[in-house]
C-alpha positions in Angstrom: -2.6 3.2 19.4 -3.0 5.2 16.2 -2.8 3.6 12.8 -2.4 4.9 9.2 -3.8 2.7 6.4 -2.5 3.2 2.9 -5.0 2.8 0.1 -8.6 3.7 -0.8 -10.5 0.7 -2.0 -12.8 -2.0 -0.7 -9.9 -4.0 0.7 -8.8 -1.0 2.8 -12.3 -0.4 4.0 -12.5 -4.0 5.2 -9.1 -3.6 7.0 -10.2 -0.3 8.5 -13.5 -1.7 9.7 -11.8 -4.7 11.4 -9.1 -2.5 13.0 -11.7 -0.1 14.2 -13.2 -3.0 16.3 -9.9 -3.4 18.2 -9.9 -2.0 21.8 -6.2 -1.1 21.2 -6.9 1.3 18.4 -7.6 4.9 19.3 -7.4 6.6 15.9 -7.4 5.6 12.3 -6.2 7.6 9.3 -6.5 6.4 5.7 -4.6 7.8 2.7 -6.4 8.5 0.5 -9.5 6.6 1.8 -13.0 6.9 0.3 -16.5 7.9 1.1 -17.2 4.8 3.3 -13.9 4.8 5.0 -14.4 8.4 6.1 -17.1 7.3 8.5 -14.6 5.3 10.6 -11.2 6.9 9.8 -9.9 10.4 9.0 -9.1 10.4 5.3 -5.9 12.1 4.3 -5.4 13.5 0.8 -2.3 11.6 0.0 -2.0 9.2 -2.9 -1.2 5.6 -2.0 2.0 5.8 -4.1 3.2 9.1 -2.7 6.0 7.8 -0.5 7.3 11.3 0.3 3.9 12.5 1.3 3.3 9.5 3.5 6.7 10.0 5.2 6.0 13.7 5.8 2.6 12.8 7.3 4.2 10.2 9.6 6.9 12.6 10.8 4.2 15.1 11.8 1.5 12.7 13.2 3.7 9.8 14.4 1.4 6.8 13.9 2.2 3.7 15.9 1.8 1.6 12.8 1.4 2.1 9.0 -0.5 -0.6 7.2 0.5 -0.6 3.5 -2.3 -2.5 1.7 -2.0 -2.0 -2.1 0.6 -3.7 -4.3 2.1 -0.6 -6.0 3.5 1.1 -2.9 4.8 -2.2 -1.6 6.7 -2.9 -4.8 7.9 0.7 -4.8 9.5 0.1 -1.4 7.2 2.1 0.9 7.7 -0.3 3.8 11.5 0.0 3.4 11.3 3.8 3.5 9.1 3.7 6.6 11.4 1.2 8.4 14.4 3.4 7.6 12.6 6.3 9.2 11.9 4.3 12.3 8.2 4.0 11.6 6.7 0.5 12.2 5.0 -0.7 9.0 2.9 -3.8 8.2 3.7 -5.3 4.8 6.6 -6.8 2.9 9.8 -5.0 1.8 10.3 -4.3 -1.9 12.6 -7.3 -2.2 9.9 -9.6 -0.8 7.1 -7.9 -2.7 8.9 -8.8 -5.9 7.1 -12.1 -5.6 4.1 -10.2 -7.0 5.8 -7.3 -8.7 7.6 -9.5 -11.2 6.0 -12.6 -12.6 9.3 -13.5 -14.1 10.9 -13.5 -10.6 8.0 -15.5 -9.2 8.2 -18.2 -11.9 12.0 -18.5 -11.6 11.7 -18.7 -7.9 9.2 -21.6 -8.1 11.3 -23.4 -10.7 14.4 -23.1 -8.5 12.7 -24.5 -5.4 10.4 -27.1 -7.1 7.2 -25.4 -6.2 4.5 -26.7 -8.5 3.3 -24.3 -11.1 2.6 -24.1 -14.9 5.4 -24.5 -17.4 6.4 -21.2 -18.8 8.8 -19.1 -20.9 9.7 -15.4 -20.5 10.1 -12.9 -23.4 11.2 -9.3 -23.9 11.1 -9.6 -27.7 7.7 -9.7 -29.6 8.9 -11.8 -32.5 10.4 -14.5 -30.2 7.2 -14.5 -28.1 5.0 -14.8 -31.2 7.1 -17.7 -32.5 6.7 -19.5 -29.1 2.9 -19.1 -29.2 2.8 -20.5 -32.7 4.9 -23.4 -31.7 2.9 -24.2 -28.5 -0.6 -23.5 -29.8 -3.7 -22.7 -27.8 -5.2 -22.5 -25.2 -2.3 -20.6 -23.7 -1.9 -17.9 -21.0 -0.2 -14.5 -21.6 0.8 -12.5 -18.6 2.3 -9.0 -18.3 5.4 -9.3 -16.2 4.6 -6.4 -13.9 1.7 -5.0 -12.0 -1.4 -4.3 -14.1 -4.3 -3.8 -11.6 -5.3 -7.5 -11.9 -6.0 -7.1 -15.7 -2.6 -8.2 -17.1 -3.5 -11.8 -17.6 -5.2 -13.2 -20.8 -6.3 -16.8 -21.0 -6.3 -17.2 -24.7 -8.4 -19.9 -26.2 -7.2 -19.4 -29.7 -3.9 -18.4 -31.4 -5.5 -15.1 -32.6 -6.5 -14.2 -29.1 -3.0 -15.0 -27.8 -1.3 -12.9 -30.5 -3.7 -10.1 -29.8 -2.9 -10.1 -26.1 0.8 -10.2 -26.9 0.4 -7.1 -29.2 -1.6 -5.2 -26.6 1.0 -5.8 -24.0 4.3 -5.5 -25.9 3.4 -3.2 -28.9 0.4 -1.1 -27.8 1.8 -0.9 -24.2 -1.6 -0.9 -22.6 0.1 -1.9 -19.4 3.0 0.5 -19.8 6.3 -0.8 -18.6 4.6 -3.8 -16.9 4.0 -5.3 -20.3 7.5 -4.8 -21.8 8.3 -8.4 -20.8 5.7 -11.2 -20.8 5.4 -14.6 -19.2 3.7 -17.2 -21.4 2.4 -20.2 -19.6 0.8 -23.5 -20.3 -3.0 -23.6 -19.8 -4.1 -25.3 -16.6 -7.5 -26.6 -15.8 -9.3 -27.1 -12.5 -11.0 -25.1 -9.8 -9.1 -21.9 -8.8 -8.8 -21.1 -5.1 -7.3 -18.2 -3.2 -5.4 -19.0 0.0 -4.2 -16.0 2.0 -1.8 -16.4 4.9 -0.4 -14.3 7.7 3.3 -14.7 8.0 6.2 -13.0 9.9 8.8 -14.8 7.7 8.9 -17.9 9.8 5.4 -18.7 11.3 2.6 -19.1 8.8 -1.1 -18.9 9.7 -3.5 -19.6 6.8 -6.9 -17.9 6.5 -10.1 -19.5 5.4 -9.9 -20.3 1.7 -11.7 -18.1 -0.8 -12.7 -17.9 -4.5 -13.1 -14.8 -6.5 -14.7 -14.1 -9.9 -12.3 -12.2 -12.2 -14.4 -12.0 -15.4 -16.9 -9.2 -15.7 -19.9 -11.2 -17.0 -21.9 -14.2 -15.6 -20.4 -17.6 -16.4 -16.9 -16.2 -16.2 -17.1 -14.5 -19.6 -15.7 -11.2 -20.8 -12.5 -9.4 -19.9 -10.6 -9.7 -16.6 -11.4 -7.2 -13.8 -10.0 -6.6 -10.4 -12.7 -8.9 -9.1 -16.5 -8.9 -9.4 -17.1 -10.8 -6.1 -15.7 -13.5 -3.8 -16.9 -16.1 -1.3 -15.4 -18.1 1.6 -14.7 -20.9 2.1 -14.1 -22.6 -1.2 -16.1 -25.8 -1.7 -13.1 -27.4 -3.3 -10.2 -26.8 -0.9 -10.8 -29.7 1.5 -8.8 -29.9 4.8 -6.8 -32.7 3.1 -6.0 -30.5 0.1 -5.2 -27.5 2.3 -2.6 -29.6 4.1 -1.0 -30.6 0.8 -0.9 -26.9 -0.2 0.7 -25.9 3.1 3.3 -28.7 2.8 4.2 -28.4 -0.9 3.6 -24.7 -1.7 3.0 -22.4 1.2 5.7 -23.4 3.7 8.4 -23.9 0.9 7.6 -20.5 -0.4 8.0 -18.7 2.9 11.1 -20.7 4.0 12.9 -20.2 0.7 12.0 -16.5 0.4 13.7 -16.1 3.8 16.7 -18.3 2.7 17.1 -15.9 -0.3 17.3 -12.9 1.9 13.8 -11.8 1.1 11.9 -12.7 4.3 8.2 -12.0 3.7 6.3 -10.3 6.5 2.7 -9.5 6.0 -0.1 -11.2 4.1 1.0 -13.6 1.3 -1.6 -14.6 -1.2 -1.5 -17.8 -3.1 -3.6 -18.1 -6.2 -3.9 -21.9 -6.7 -5.2 -24.2 -9.4 -6.5 -27.5 -8.2 -5.4 -29.6 -11.2 -5.8 -33.3 -11.7 -2.1 -33.7 -10.9 -2.4 -31.7 -7.7 -2.4 -28.1 -6.5 -0.3 -25.7 -8.6 0.5 -22.0 -8.2 -1.2 -19.6 -10.6 0.1 -16.4 -9.0 1.4 -14.8 -5.8 0.2 -11.6 -4.4 2.2 -9.7 -1.7 -0.9 -8.4 0.2 -4.5 -8.9 1.0 -6.5 -9.8 -2.1 -9.3 -7.7 -3.4 -12.2 -8.6 -3.1 -11.2 -11.7 -1.2 -10.4 -9.6 1.9 -14.0 -8.3 2.0 -15.2 -12.0 2.2 -12.5 -13.3 4.6 -11.9 -10.6 7.2 -15.5 -10.5 8.4 -14.9 -14.1 9.6 -11.8 -13.1 11.7 -12.4 -13.4 15.5 -8.9 -12.4 16.7 -8.0 -8.7 17.0 -6.4 -7.8 13.7 -4.3 -5.1 15.3 -2.7 -7.7 17.6 -2.0 -10.0 14.6 -0.3 -7.1 12.7 1.8 -6.1 15.6 2.9 -9.7 16.2 3.9 -10.0 12.5 5.9 -6.7 12.6 7.6 -7.9 15.8 8.4 -11.3 14.5 6.3 -13.1 17.1 3.3 -14.5 15.2 3.9 -17.8 16.9 2.7 -16.3 20.1 -0.7 -15.4 18.7 -3.7 -17.7 18.5 -5.6 -16.7 15.4 -9.3 -17.7 15.5 -12.1 -17.6 12.9 -15.8 -17.8 12.9 -17.2 -21.2 11.7 -19.3 -19.5 9.1 -19.4 -18.6 5.4 -19.4 -15.3 3.6 -20.1 -13.9 0.2 -19.2 -10.5 -1.3 -21.0 -9.2 -4.4 -19.3 -6.2 -6.2 -21.5 -3.5 -7.6 -19.7 -1.9 -10.5 -20.1 1.1 -12.9 -21.5 0.1 -16.2 -18.7 -0.2 -18.7 -16.1 -1.4 -16.2 -13.3 -2.6 -16.8 -13.4 -0.4 -19.8 -14.7 3.2 -20.0 -17.3 4.2 -17.5 -18.9 7.4 -16.1 -18.7 8.5 -12.4 -20.3 11.0 -10.1 -23.7 9.3 -9.8 -25.6 9.5 -6.5 -25.8 6.2 -4.5 -28.8 5.2 -2.5 -29.8 2.2 -0.4 -26.6 1.5 1.5 -28.3 1.9 4.9 -31.2 -0.4 3.8 -28.6 -3.0 2.8 -26.9 -2.8 6.1 -30.2 -3.0 8.0 -30.5 -6.6 6.6 -27.3 -7.5 8.4 -24.9 -7.1 5.5 -21.7 -5.0 5.5 -21.3 -2.5 2.6 -17.6 -2.0 1.8 -16.8 1.1 -0.3 -14.3 0.8 -3.2 -15.0 3.6 -5.6 -17.1 6.2 -3.7 -16.8 9.9 -2.8 -18.6 11.7 -0.1 -20.0 15.1 -1.3 -22.3 17.6 0.4 -25.4 15.9 -1.0 -24.2 12.4 -0.1 -22.3 9.5 -1.6 -21.5 9.4 -5.4 -19.7 6.8 -7.5 -16.0 7.5 -8.1 -14.6 4.3 -9.6 -15.1 1.2 -11.7 -15.8 -1.1 -8.7 -18.1 1.0 -6.5 -19.2 -1.2 -3.6 -18.8 -4.7 -2.2 -21.8 -6.1 -0.3 -20.8 -8.8 2.1 -23.1 -11.1 4.1 -22.1 -13.9 6.5 -24.2 -17.0 7.5 -24.0 -20.5 8.8 -23.9 -21.9 5.2 -22.5 -20.6 1.9 -25.8 -20.8 0.2 -27.4 -18.7 2.9 -24.6 -16.2 2.7 -25.0 -15.9 -1.0 -28.8 -15.4 -0.7 -28.3 -12.7 2.0 -25.6 -10.9 0.1 -27.8 -10.5 -3.0 -30.8 -9.5 -1.0 -28.8 -6.7 0.5 -27.2 -5.8 -2.8 -30.7 -5.4 -4.4 -31.4 -2.6 -2.0 -28.7 -0.4 -3.5 -29.0 1.7 -6.7 -27.1 4.1 -8.8 -27.1 4.9 -12.5 -25.5 2.2 -14.7 -25.1 -0.2 -11.8 -23.8 -3.6 -12.9 -23.3 -6.8 -10.9 -22.9 -10.4 -11.7 -25.7 -12.6 -10.7 -23.7 -15.8 -10.1 -21.2 -15.0 -7.4 -20.6 -18.1 -5.3 -22.0 -20.5 -7.9 -18.7 -21.9 -9.2 
């Protein structure tokens, strides 16, 4: 079979690599892809959000499956358009992807169906939101309602920080329309864990748990990023806690989304806070997480193409999904200045040396030029190693990451420590 993957980051590289290992897959395309993906798939110069361009490509090339990986095209309805055109697509419809595309929808959904989460209020007016913050005090959490590349959340430890985040979202419009409405939440404490699940709208298959590191600097300091690294499994999500999460959060979410006419088919991501009063939902994502995917997918033993086809066909219950009994760690190598302003176009060296140590180097922001690979994004590479124990995986990942160099390279030194 021939598969088109939508996207061009580290997550898409991890998906492409796993699909390339399937005996069922003859050809892979990726739109737009990147320098690393180009080694295992034919990269197509179509933006991930160009629904018309993707449809035109599909009409000409007739892929057997389109894997829509990023959040933007999912929320925009790419899967709906592909389905309408008779093209099989992996990923949720726009109505189901709203669980990520609108934090207001997600919070109201959880309130309606008694799914544990933080208390909250939603505002479209700056003055009303400001008054609420002054009333509640700090610490408090400010979230842009819409998609913001993982950077629309501020955990404000002071009133001034909260009001500044509010101004940036609602007045300065740093997130565009995504920040016109905000969700303001109570501050929760506890370990934060990611639990990704395959689902066809009825059957749910959880993946190994993971934890990512959103803040740019060591010790979880500095601004939020798309993710500076991840590891799997979490030290905190015990089998007992995972069962509680499945019973009280995961299954009620999937069942009630279907009951609302928004059956979710694809990968549903649960960002969880393990509070003293029990697990609570921090956020939903309507797709594979990034960089959690780079940590979790290398542990998958079952053919990913078979799983995706089973989900699209509504027969996930017929698939036995198996995982390696190992741990993994992914360290992100970023451009200096990220998530703010950074320079690109710098030559990259050492990726082959890193892989000679047994690691996998996933490309996120790279471009392949005549003279070789160069940087082309804020997050450039994700270096993943697997091992029998998490401590060993962390050690191996950093040993491989140290082989790689490019100008202004920055990485955290504490991935996997929390």
